[in-house]
FIKOL-212299 format. One record per residue: x, y, z of N, C-alpha, C in turn; residue in three letters. Coordinates in steps of 0.2 Angstrom, whole numbers, padded with zeros to 4 digits, always signed. Each point is the difference from the previous one (the first is absolute). Layout:
REM residues N
XYZXYZXYZALA;...
***
This chain:
REM residues 344
+0004-0006+0000-0004+0006+0000+0004+0006+0000MET;+0007+0000+0002+0004+0005+0000+0006-0001-0004SER;+0003+0005-0003+0007-0002-0004+0005-0003+0005ARG;+0004-0003-0003+0005-0003+0005+0004+0005+0003TYR;-0001+0001+0007+0003+0005+0003+0005-0002+0005VAL;+0002-0006+0000+0006-0002+0004+0004-0005-0003THR;+0006+0000+0002+0005-0005-0002+0000-0006+0005ALA;-0001-0006-0002-0001-0006+0004+0007-0001+0003ALA;+0001+0001+0007+0007-0002+0003+0000-0008+0001LEU;+0001-0004-0005-0001-0007+0001+0006-0003+0004ALA;+0000+0002+0006+0006-0003+0004-0001-0007+0002CYS;+0004-0005-0002-0001-0007+0001+0003-0002+0007ALA;-0002-0005+0002+0003-0003+0006+0007-0002-0001PHE;+0004+0001+0004+0007-0002+0000+0001-0007+0002ILE;+0004-0004-0003+0001-0007+0003+0002+0000+0007ALA;-0003-0006+0003+0002-0001+0007+0007+0001+0001ALA;+0002+0004+0005+0007+0000+0002+0003+0006-0003GLY;-0003+0004-0004+0003+0006-0003+0002+0005+0006ALA;+0005+0004-0002+0002+0004+0006-0004+0005+0001SER;-0001+0002+0007-0004+0005+0002+0004+0006+0003THR;+0006-0001-0001+0005+0005+0003-0002+0007-0003LEU;+0002+0005+0004-0001+0007-0003-0007+0002-0001HIS;-0005-0004+0003-0007+0002-0001-0001+0006+0005LEU;+0004+0001+0005-0001+0006+0005+0007+0004+0000PHE;-0001+0006+0000+0005+0005+0002-0001+0002+0007ALA;+0005+0004+0002+0000+0003+0007-0001+0008+0000ARG;-0004+0002+0003-0001+0007+0001+0005+0003+0004SER;+0002+0007+0000+0005+0002+0005-0001-0002+0007PRO;-0007-0001+0002-0001-0001+0007+0001-0008+0001ALA;+0001-0004-0005+0001-0007+0001-0006-0004-0001GLY;-0006+0003-0002-0006-0004-0001+0000-0003-0007ALA;-0002-0006+0000-0001-0003-0007-0005+0003-0004ALA;+0002+0002-0006-0005+0003-0005+0000-0004-0006VAL;-0005-0001-0004+0000-0004-0006+0005+0003-0005PRO;+0004-0004-0004+0004+0002-0005-0003-0002-0007ASP;-0003+0005-0003-0004-0001-0006+0004-0004-0006GLY;+0007+0002+0000+0004-0003-0005+0001-0008+0002LYS;+0001-0001+0006+0001-0007+0002-0006-0004-0001GLY;-0006+0003+0001-0006-0004-0001-0001-0001-0007ILE;+0001+0005-0004+0000-0001-0007+0004-0006-0003PHE;+0006+0000+0003+0005-0005-0003-0002-0007+0002ALA;-0004-0001+0006-0002-0006+0003-0006-0002-0003ALA;-0005+0004-0001-0007-0002-0002-0002+0002-0007LYS;+0004+0004-0004-0003+0003-0006+0005-0001-0006CYS;+0007+0000+0002+0005+0000-0006+0000-0006-0004ALA;-0003-0006+0003+0000-0006-0004-0004+0001-0006ALA;-0005+0004+0000-0005+0001-0006+0002+0006-0003CYS;+0001+0005+0003+0000+0007-0003+0008+0002-0001HIS;+0004-0004+0002+0007+0001-0001+0003+0005+0005GLN;+0007-0001+0001+0003+0005+0005+0000+0007-0003ALA;+0000+0001-0006+0000+0006-0003-0007+0003-0002ASN;-0005-0004+0002-0007+0002-0001-0002+0000-0007GLY;+0004-0004-0005-0002+0000-0007-0005-0005-0001ALA;-0002-0004+0004-0005-0005-0001+0002-0006-0005GLY;-0004-0005-0001+0002-0005-0005-0005-0005-0001GLY;-0001-0003-0006-0005-0005-0001-0007+0003+0001GLY;-0004-0003+0005-0007+0002+0001+0000+0006+0005PRO;+0006+0002+0003-0001+0005+0005+0003+0007-0002PHE;-0004+0005+0001+0001+0006-0003+0006+0004+0003PRO;+0003+0005-0003+0005+0004+0002-0003+0005+0006PRO;+0004+0001+0005-0002+0005+0005+0004+0007-0002LEU;+0006-0001-0003+0004+0006-0001-0003+0003-0007ALA;-0001+0007+0001-0003+0003-0006-0007-0001-0001GLY;-0003-0002+0005-0008-0002-0001-0004+0006+0003ASN;-0003+0003-0004-0004+0006+0002-0005-0001+0005ALA;-0003-0006+0000-0005-0002+0005+0003-0001+0007ASP;+0006-0003+0000+0003-0001+0007+0002+0007+0003VAL;+0001+0005-0004+0002+0007+0002-0005+0005+0000THR;-0006-0003-0001-0006+0005+0000-0001+0004+0007ALA;-0003+0006-0001-0001+0003+0007-0005-0003+0004SER;-0005-0003-0003-0005-0004+0004+0002-0007+0001ASP;+0002-0001+0006+0003-0007+0002-0005-0005+0002THR;-0006+0002+0000-0005-0005+0003-0001-0007-0003SER;+0000+0000-0007-0001-0006-0003+0007-0004+0000THR;+0005+0003+0000+0007-0003+0001+0000-0004+0007LEU;-0002+0004+0005+0000-0003+0007-0005-0006+0000ILE;-0006+0001-0003-0004-0006+0000+0002-0006-0004LEU;+0004+0001-0005+0003-0005-0004+0005-0005+0004THR;+0004+0004+0004+0004-0004+0004-0003-0003+0006VAL;-0005+0003+0003-0004-0003+0005-0004-0006-0002LEU;-0003+0001-0005-0005-0006-0003+0002-0004-0005ASN;+0005+0002-0004+0002-0004-0005-0004+0002-0006GLY;+0002-0004-0006-0005+0001-0006+0002-0005-0005ARG;-0004-0002-0004+0001-0004-0006-0003+0002-0006SER;+0001-0003-0006-0002+0003-0006+0004+0004-0004GLY;-0001+0001-0006+0005+0004-0004+0000+0008+0002PRO;+0006+0003+0000+0001+0007+0001+0004+0003-0005ILE;-0002+0006-0002+0004+0003-0005+0005+0005+0003LEU;+0006+0000-0001+0005+0004+0002+0005+0002-0006VAL;+0000+0007-0001+0005+0003-0005-0002-0004-0007ASN;-0006-0001-0001-0002-0003-0006+0001-0007-0001GLY;+0002-0004+0005+0001-0007+0000-0004-0003+0005LYS;-0003-0006-0002-0005-0004+0005+0004-0005+0004THR;-0001+0000+0006+0003-0005+0005-0005-0003+0003PHE;+0001-0007+0002-0005-0004+0003+0002-0004+0006SER;+0006+0002+0003+0002-0003+0006-0005+0001+0006GLY;-0001-0005+0004-0004+0000+0006+0003+0004+0006ALA;-0003+0004+0003+0003+0004+0006-0003-0003+0006MET;+0004-0002+0005-0003-0003+0006-0002+0006+0005PRO;-0005-0001+0004-0002+0005+0005+0005+0000+0006ALA;+0003+0005+0002+0005+0001+0005-0003+0003+0007TRP;-0007+0001+0000-0002+0003+0006+0001-0004+0007LYS;+0000-0007-0001+0001-0004+0006+0007-0002+0001ASP;+0005+0002-0004+0007-0001+0001+0004+0005+0001GLN;-0002+0006-0002+0004+0006+0001-0004+0005+0004LEU;+0003+0004+0005-0004+0005+0004-0001+0006-0004SER;-0004+0005+0002-0001+0006-0003+0007+0004-0001SER;+0004-0001+0006+0007+0003-0001+0004-0003-0005ASP;+0000-0006-0001+0004-0004-0005-0003+0003-0007ASP;-0006+0000-0001-0003+0001-0007+0002+0008-0002ILE;-0001+0004+0005+0002+0007-0001+0007+0001-0002ALA;+0004-0004+0004+0007+0000-0002+0002-0002-0007ALA;-0002-0006-0002+0001-0003-0006-0002+0005-0006VAL;-0006+0002+0001-0003+0005-0005+0004+0006-0001LEU;+0002+0003+0006+0004+0006+0000+0006-0001-0004THR;+0003-0006+0002+0006-0002-0004-0001-0001-0008TYR;-0005-0003-0002-0001-0001-0007-0002+0006-0003ILE;-0003+0005+0003-0002+0006-0003+0006+0005+0000ARG;+0005-0002+0003+0006+0005+0000+0006-0003-0003SER;+0000-0007-0002+0006-0004-0002+0000+0001-0008ALA;+0006-0002-0003+0002+0000-0007-0002+0007-0003TRP;-0004+0001-0004-0002+0006-0003-0006+0004+0003THR;-0003-0004+0004-0006+0003+0003+0001+0005+0005ASN;-0004+0005+0000+0000+0006+0005-0006+0002+0002LYS;-0003-0004+0005-0007+0001+0002+0001+0001+0008ALA;-0006+0003+0003+0000+0001+0007-0001-0006+0004ALA;+0002+0000+0006+0000-0006+0005-0008-0002+0001VAL;+0000-0006+0002-0007-0003+0002+0001-0001+0008VAL;-0005+0003+0003+0000-0001+0007-0004-0006+0003THR;+0002-0001+0006-0003-0006+0004-0007+0002+0001THR;-0002+0006+0001-0007+0002+0001-0004-0001-0007GLU;+0003+0001-0005-0004-0001-0007-0001-0008-0001GLN;+0005-0004+0002-0001-0007+0000-0006-0002+0005VAL;+0001+0002+0006-0005-0002+0005-0007+0002-0002ALA;-0001+0006-0003-0006+0002-0002-0003-0005-0005ALA;+0004-0002-0005-0002-0004-0005-0002-0007+0002ALA;+0003-0002+0006-0001-0007+0003-0007+0000+0003ARG;-0003+0006+0002-0006+0000+0003-0004+0006-0003ASN;-0002-0001-0006-0004+0006-0003-0007+0001+0002PRO;-0002+0006+0000-0007+0002+0001-0004-0003-0005THR;-0005-0003+0001-0005-0003-0005-0002+0006-0005ALA;+0000-0001-0006-0002+0004-0005-0007-0002-0003LEU;-0004+0005-0002-0006-0002-0003+0002-0002-0007SER;-0005-0004-0004+0001-0002-0007+0001+0006-0004GLY;-0003+0006+0001+0001+0006-0004+0007+0003+0001GLY;+0002-0001+0006+0007+0003+0001+0005-0005-0003GLN;-0001-0006+0000+0005-0005-0003-0001+0001-0008ILE;-0005+0001-0003-0001+0001-0007+0004+0006-0002PHE;-0001+0006+0004+0003+0006-0002+0008-0001+0001ALA;+0002-0004+0004+0008-0001+0001+0003-0005-0005ALA;-0004-0005-0001+0003-0005-0004-0003-0001-0007LYS;-0006+0002-0002-0003-0002-0006-0001+0006-0005CYS;-0001+0006+0003-0003+0006-0004+0005+0002-0005ALA;+0007-0001+0001+0004+0003-0004-0001-0004-0007ALA;-0002-0006+0000-0001-0003-0007-0007+0000-0002CYS;-0005-0001+0005-0007-0001-0002-0004+0007+0001HIS;+0004+0005+0002-0003+0007+0001-0005+0000+0006GLN;+0000+0006+0003-0004+0001+0006-0007-0001-0001SER;-0003+0000-0006-0007-0001-0001-0001-0007-0004SER;+0005-0004+0000+0000-0007-0002-0001+0000-0008GLY;+0002+0005-0004-0001+0000-0007+0005-0003-0004GLN;+0006-0001+0004+0005-0004-0004+0004+0005-0005GLY;+0005-0003-0004+0003+0004-0005+0001-0005-0006THR;+0004+0002-0005+0000-0004-0006+0004-0006+0002SER;+0004-0001+0005+0003-0006+0002-0003-0004+0005ALA;-0003+0004+0005-0004-0004+0005-0007+0001+0000PHE;-0004-0006+0001-0007+0000-0001-0004+0004+0005PRO;-0006+0002-0002-0004+0004+0005-0003-0005+0005PRO;-0001+0002+0006-0003-0004+0005-0007+0002+0001LEU;-0002+0006-0002-0007+0002+0000-0003-0003-0006ASN;-0006-0004+0001-0004-0003-0005+0004-0006-0003GLY;+0004-0003+0004+0004-0005-0003-0003-0007+0002ASN;-0003-0004-0004-0003-0006+0002+0004-0005+0004PRO;+0006+0000-0001+0005-0004+0004+0000+0002+0007HIS;-0001+0006+0001+0000+0003+0007-0006-0001+0003VAL;-0006+0000-0003-0006+0000+0003-0004-0007-0001SER;+0005-0005-0002-0003-0007+0000-0003-0002+0007ALA;-0005-0005-0001-0003-0002+0006+0005-0004+0005ALA;+0005-0004-0003+0005-0003+0003+0006+0004+0000ASP;+0003+0002+0005+0006+0004+0000+0006-0003+0000PRO;+0000-0007-0001+0007-0004+0000+0005+0003-0005LYS;-0003+0001-0006+0005+0002-0006+0003+0007+0002GLU;-0004+0004+0003+0003+0007+0002+0005-0001+0006MET;-0002-0004+0005+0005-0001+0005+0006-0003-0002ILE;+0000-0005-0005+0006-0003-0003+0004+0005-0003ALA;-0003+0004-0004+0004+0005-0003+0004+0005+0004THR;-0004+0002+0006+0004+0005+0005+0005-0004+0003ILE;-0001-0006+0002+0005-0004+0004+0006-0002-0005VAL;-0001-0002-0006+0005-0003-0004+0003+0005-0006ASN;-0004+0005-0001+0001+0004-0006-0002-0004-0006GLY;+0002+0003-0006-0001-0003-0006+0003+0004-0006ARG;+0002-0003-0005+0003+0003-0006-0004-0003-0006SER;+0001+0004-0006-0003-0002-0006-0006+0004-0001GLY;-0002-0001-0006-0006+0004-0003-0006-0002+0004ALA;-0004+0005+0002-0007-0001+0003-0005+0005-0003LEU;-0005-0003-0002-0006+0003-0003-0005+0002+0005ALA;-0002+0007+0000-0005+0002+0004-0004+0005-0004VAL;-0007-0002+0000-0005+0004-0004+0002+0001-0007ASN;+0004-0005-0003+0001+0001-0007+0007+0003-0002GLY;+0004+0002+0006+0006+0003-0001+0005-0004+0003THR;+0006-0001-0003+0006-0004+0002+0005+0004+0004THR;+0002-0002+0006+0005+0003+0004+0006-0004+0001TYR;+0006+0003+0000+0006-0005+0001+0004+0002+0006ASN;-0002+0005+0004+0004+0002+0006+0001-0006+0005GLY;+0005-0001+0003+0002-0005+0004-0003+0001+0007LYS;-0003-0004+0004-0002+0000+0006+0004-0003+0005MET;+0003+0004+0005+0005-0004+0005-0004-0004+0005PRO;+0004-0005+0003-0003-0004+0005+0001+0004+0007ALA;-0006-0001+0003+0000+0004+0007+0000-0005+0006TRP;+0001-0007-0002+0001-0005+0005+0007+0002+0004LYS;-0001+0000+0007+0005+0002+0004+0001+0007+0002GLY;-0004+0004-0004+0001+0007+0001-0007+0003+0003GLN;-0005-0003-0002-0007+0001+0003-0003-0006+0004LEU;-0002+0001+0005-0003-0005+0004-0007-0002-0003SER;-0003-0006+0003-0006-0002-0003-0005+0005+0002HIS;+0000+0003+0006-0004+0006+0001+0000+0006-0004ALA;+0006+0002-0002+0001+0005-0005-0003-0001-0007ASP;+0002-0007-0002-0003-0002-0007-0008+0000+0000ILE;-0003-0002+0006-0007+0000+0000-0003+0007+0000ALA;+0004+0005+0004-0002+0007+0000+0000+0003-0006ALA;+0006-0001-0004+0000+0004-0006-0004-0003-0005VAL;-0001-0007+0000-0005-0003-0005-0007+0002+0001ALA;-0002+0001+0007-0006+0002+0001-0002+0007-0002THR;+0005+0004+0001+0000+0007-0002-0001+0001-0008TYR;+0004-0004-0003+0000+0001-0008-0007-0003-0002ILE;-0002-0005+0003-0007-0003-0003-0006+0004+0002ARG;+0001+0005+0004-0006+0004+0002+0001+0007-0002SER;+0006+0002-0002+0002+0007-0002-0003+0002-0007ALA;-0001+0007-0001-0002+0003-0006-0007-0003-0002TRP;+0000-0003-0006-0007-0003-0002+0000-0008+0002THR;+0005-0003+0003+0000-0007+0001-0005-0001+0006ASN;-0003-0006+0000-0005-0001+0005+0000-0008+0002LYS;+0006-0002+0001+0001-0007+0001+0001-0001+0008ALA;-0002-0006+0003+0001-0001+0007+0008+0000+0002PRO;+0000+0001+0007+0007+0001+0002+0004-0007+0000GLY;+0006+0000+0002+0004-0006+0000+0003+0000+0008VAL;+0000-0006+0002+0002-0001+0007+0007-0003+0001THR;+0003+0001+0005+0007-0003+0001+0000-0007+0000GLU;-0006-0004+0002+0000-0007-0001-0001-0002-0007GLN;-0003+0004-0005+0000-0002-0007+0007+0001-0003GLN;+0004+0005+0002+0007+0000-0002+0004-0006+0002VAL;-0001-0002+0006+0004-0005+0003-0002-0007-0003ALA;-0007+0000-0002-0002-0007-0003+0001+0000-0007ALA;+0002+0005-0003+0001+0000-0008+0005-0005-0002SER;+0004-0003+0005+0005-0005-0001+0002-0002-0007GLY;-0002-0006-0002+0002-0003-0006-0001+0004-0006PRO;-0005+0004+0000-0001+0005-0006+0005+0005+0000ALA;+0002+0002+0006+0006+0005+0000+0006-0003-0002VAL;+0002-0006+0003+0006-0004-0001+0001-0001-0008LEU;-0006-0002-0003+0001-0002-0007+0001+0006-0004SER;-0003+0006+0002+0002+0006-0004+0007+0002+0000THR;+0003+0000+0006+0007+0002+0000+0004-0006-0003VAL;-0002-0006+0001+0004-0005-0003+0000+0000-0007GLY;-0005+0002-0004+0000+0001-0007+0005+0005-0002ALA;+0001+0005+0004+0005+0005-0002+0007-0003+0001SER;+0001-0003+0006+0007-0003+0001+0001-0005-0005ILE;-0005-0005-0002+0002-0005-0005+0002+0004-0007TYR;-0004+0005-0002+0002+0003-0006+0007+0003+0000SER;+0002+0003+0005+0007+0003+0000+0005-0005+0002SER;-0001-0006+0003+0005-0004+0003+0000-0007-0004LYS;-0005-0003-0002-0001-0007-0002-0002-0001-0007CYS;-0004+0005-0003-0003-0001-0007+0005-0001-0005ALA;+0006+0003+0001+0005+0000-0006+0003-0007-0001ALA;-0001-0004+0005+0002-0007+0000-0006-0005-0001CYS;-0005+0001+0004-0005-0005+0000-0006+0002-0004HIS;+0000+0006-0003-0005+0002-0005-0005+0004+0003GLY;-0003+0005-0003-0005+0004+0002-0006-0004+0002ALA;-0002-0005-0003-0005-0004+0002+0002-0007+0003ALA;+0006+0000+0003+0002-0006+0003+0001-0006-0004GLY;+0002+0001-0006+0001-0005-0005+0007-0003-0001GLN;+0004+0003+0004+0007-0002+0000+0004+0004-0006GLY;+0006-0002-0001+0004+0004-0005+0007-0003-0001GLY;+0004+0003-0004+0006-0003-0002+0000-0007-0003GLY;-0005-0001-0004+0000-0007-0003+0001-0006+0005HIS;-0004+0001+0005+0000-0005+0005+0005+0001+0006GLY;+0004+0005-0001+0005+0001+0006-0004+0003+0006THR;-0005+0004-0001-0004+0002+0006-0006-0003+0000PHE;-0002-0003+0006-0006-0004+0000-0007+0004+0000PRO;-0005-0003-0003-0007+0003+0001-0002+0000+0007ALA;-0003+0005+0002-0003+0000+0007-0008-0001-0001LEU;-0003+0001-0006-0007-0002-0001-0001-0007+0001ALA;-0004-0003+0004-0001-0007+0001+0006-0004+0003GLY;+0005+0004+0003+0005-0004+0003-0002-0003+0007ASP;+0002-0006+0001-0002-0004+0006+0003+0003+0006SER;+0006+0003+0000+0003+0003+0006-0004+0006+0002LEU;-0002+0004-0005-0004+0006+0000-0007-0001+0003VAL;-0003-0006-0002-0007-0001+0002+0000-0005+0006ASN;+0006-0002+0003+0000-0004+0006-0004+0003+0006ASN;-0004-0003+0004-0003+0002+0005+0004+0003+0006SER;+0006-0003+0000+0006+0003+0004+0004+0004-0004ASP;+0000+0007+0002+0004+0004-0004+0007+0001+0002ALA;+0002-0004+0005+0007+0001+0003+0005-0001-0006SER;-0001-0005-0004+0005-0002-0005+0001+0006-0005GLY;-0005+0003-0002+0000+0006-0005+0004+0006+0004MET;-0002+0001+0006+0003+0005+0004+0007-0001+0001ILE;+0002-0006+0001+0007-0001+0001+0004+0001-0007GLY;-0003-0002-0005+0003+0001-0007+0001+0007-0001LEU;-0005+0004+0001+0000+0008-0001+0006+0003+0005ILE;+0000-0003+0006+0005+0003+0005+0007-0002-0002GLU;+0001-0006-0002+0007-0003+0000+0002-0001-0007HIS;-0004+0000-0005+0002-0001-0007+0002-0007-0001GLY;+0001-0001-0007+0003-0007-0002+0002+0000-0007ARG;+0006-0002-0001+0003+0000-0007+0000+0007-0003SER;-0004+0001-0005+0000+0007-0003-0005+0005+0004MET;-0004-0003+0004-0004+0004+0004+0003+0004+0006MET;+0000+0006+0000+0004+0004+0005-0004+0000+0007PRO;+0004+0001+0005-0003+0000+0007-0003+0007+0001SER;-0006+0001+0002-0003+0006+0001+0000+0002+0007TRP;+0002-0004+0005+0001+0001+0007+0005+0006+0001LYS;-0002+0005+0003+0004+0006+0001-0001+0005-0005GLY;-0003-0002-0006-0002+0005-0005-0008+0002+0000GLN;-0004-0005+0002-0007+0001+0001-0001-0001+0007LEU;-0005+0004+0003-0002-0001+0007-0004-0006+0000SER;-0002-0003+0007-0004-0005+0000-0007+0002-0002ALA;-0002+0006+0001-0007+0002-0003+0000+0000-0007GLY;+0005+0002-0004+0001+0000-0007+0000-0007-0003ASP;+0004-0005+0004+0000-0007-0003-0007-0003+0001ILE;-0004+0002+0006-0006-0003+0000-0005+0003-0005ALA;+0001+0006-0002-0004+0003-0005+0001-0003-0007ALA;+0006-0001-0002+0001-0003-0007-0002-0007+0000VAL;+0001-0004+0006-0002-0007+0000-0007+0000+0000ALA;-0004+0004+0003-0007+0000+0000-0003+0002-0007THR;+0004+0004-0004-0002+0002-0006+0001-0006-0005PHE;+0006-0003+0000+0001-0006-0004-0004-0006+0001VAL;-0002-0001+0006-0004-0006+0002-0008+0001-0002ARG;-0001+0006-0002-0007+0002-0002-0001+0002-0007SER;+0006+0001-0003-0001+0002-0007+0000-0005-0005ALA;-0002+0001-0006+0000-0005-0006-0003-0006+0001TRP;-0005-0001+0004-0003-0006+0001+0002-0004+0006GLY;+0005+0003+0004+0003-0003+0006-0005+0000+0005ASN;+0000-0005+0005-0005+0000+0005+0003+0000+0007LYS;+0006+0002+0001+0003+0000+0006-0003+0005+0005GLY;+0000-0001+0006-0002+0005+0005+0005+0005+0001ALA;-0003+0006+0003+0004+0006+0002+0006-0002+0005ALA;+0005+0003-0001+0006+0000+0005+0001+0006+0004VAL;+0001-0001+0006+0000+0005+0005+0008+0002+0002SER;+0001+0006+0002+0006+0002+0002+0003-0005+0006GLU;-0005-0002+0004+0002-0005+0005+0002-0007-0003GLN;-0003-0002-0005+0002-0006-0004+0007+0000-0002ASP;+0002+0006-0003+0007+0001-0003+0005+0000+0006VAL;-0002+0004+0005+0005+0000+0006+0001-0007+0003SER;-0005-0004-0001+0001-0007+0004+0005-0004-0004ALA;+0001+0001-0007+0005-0004-0004+0007+0003+0001VAL;+0004-0005+0002+0007+0002+0001+0005-0002-0006LYS;
***
């Protein structure tokens, strides 16, 4: 609903036993204070590189205008809550999964590492304070209208009329549908590709808000949009957002499949490479009632199949597995994030 306004700090977990020295410096008074550079080296450099240049699916932090933006709120929320899904940085799309650090790093730690990142290399931005991070951890609940104004209006316009790239929300039959699952899935997972609304085709990309908006926030903004302007659709509850499960998973899974898997296995799961890459449509492993074999193959790879563990989050693996197990005539049940986490 909003343009990509943040750079995903896709800081991966460091292998067990990695050095945690220099995570703290000493103030003149001798009190331990977080060392942002040390935290970056221990928690973030494995993905974003010591020089902040990024690599592979992980975006650069050096020279990234979103990292150095004067409004730090979305940057802070990305580190606190993580994020997944494609992100556009300096004209290039990155798809590395960013873990949530809110339960592993204190507000002091996050303020320190963000202050370091915003002033390191060629970056020249102001500090991030502990108070800013603490406020983001415990936000004051916003109404749906406020969320729309902050997150959605830049693309869809304040009156919901849209632009040449982004579809209108006012008078949009997808928005006012009796069943809000499709709308919920779009907010949670984003979407790309052409979308026809009222006879006009739009090609603007919708970012994923999973991990950035809570179920309550999504329910609030969906309710607002469905009842604003000339729309007269019923509200959306937090329970409906939480219960949208497999439909939401399949939507984001289709996007992941398109970007990560289709080149080998085919857009319709038909396989490729003259038999080098197997078909997924009708595959017995894909359709097995026990999804653990498929999950293990995605995570660890085999032969020419790469390992996606560490490149895709457990939630993303669940999403793409759910999509594949229900696409092209497959009849496998949905896969949950807990299913993925249970496979070692």
